[in-house]
C-alpha angles and dihedrals in degrees: 000000000000114000095011126125121199122191121200129188117238091247092054091053090048093049095045090049092048092056095040093248103116097093092037089055091051090050090051090058093041092246124142121218091244089063093058119100121191128195113256090234092063094084093051092054093055097039090060097037096089088062092058117082122215114216097199127043102353108209128204107225127183099242092174092063092045091051090047088058089052092051092046098049129070116255129233130189131209 
């Protein structure tokens, strides 16, 4: 949508990517991938995540797909 701004939490991007829903979600909102801007810090969070161990409910996320989203989208810094 023109003039709209959507903000997504890092975990939402990770989960949507894991289930192959990131691009489908963009399509639902009428947003193209070239309109998406991701914080520069996003990639660092997910590159170090495999080192962190979750004590409860360990989830298997598709980090490759999440990092592909990071590489595809333009970056912004704050």
